[in-house]
N, C-alpha and C positions, 0 to 999 in steps of 0.2 A: 323561644329562648330570648332572654333579655340581653342587652349590651350596654355597657358603660362606655361612653365615647373616648375617654382618655384617663390616664392615671391621675391627672390634675383634678378631675371631677370626682375622684374617689377618695382622696386623702383623708377627709373627715368622716368617711363612712366605713372604713375597714373593719371596725368592731362589729358591724352588722353581718359579716360574712366569715365563712371558713375559706381562706384563700389557698387554692391549690395551684402550684406551679408544675406544669407538665413537661418542663425541660429535663434533660439528663443532669445528674448531679454535678458533673464537671462544668456545665454551662452556668450553673448558679454560682460556682466558685469564680469563674472567669469574669462574669458580667454583673454579679450582684443579684439580690433577690428581695422580694417584699418581706419585711420583718414579720415573723410569726407565720409565714406561709409553710404549707406542707408540700414536700416534694413527692409527687407521684408521676413518674415519667409517662408520656402519652401512651406508649404501647401497653403499659399495665392497666391504664384506664380502659383502653379499647378492648383488651382481651378479658376484662372482668376480674383480673387478679389483684387489682389495687383495693385496699380497704378504704372505702369511701366513708368519711366521717359524717355523722348526722348531728342535728341540733340547731343549725342555722342554714340559711341559703348558702350555696357554694359560689365562689368567684374563681373562675378559671383564668390563669395568666400564663404567658410565655413571653419571649422577647419581642416577637413581631405580631402576635395575635393569631397566627395561622393554626398552630398546633392546639392552642387553647380553644379555638373555635371548633375544631374536630372533636376534642374531648367534651366540650359543652354540648354539642349536638348529640353525641352518644349518650351522655348522662340524661339529657332531657327525654330522649326516647325510652330511657329506663325509669322515668318517673321522678327524677330529682329536680329540685328548684335550683336552677343554674343561671348565672349571669357570666358573660364573657367580657373580658377587658379588650375592647376593640383597639387595634393598633399596638397591643402589647405594652410591655414596660418601657419600651423606647418611645412610645407615643405620647 
């Protein structure tokens, strides 16, 4: 799995990814979110019930980077091209 070290390193590359935010919907409302990101809470990714979009590499994000790392590892094991935003959106 690949990692992007911080959101600052990513700003000009977002169009290269499908951005998936694995936080709960209320967290996105409370703390904001990456524009055009898709909200698929972590549990739905882990249990396989989330509809994972195709067409571009995936970029997994959350606030701290912990949940997105779990989701990214899960999806890599399932054969997806995934990058995790290390440190999350607060990094």
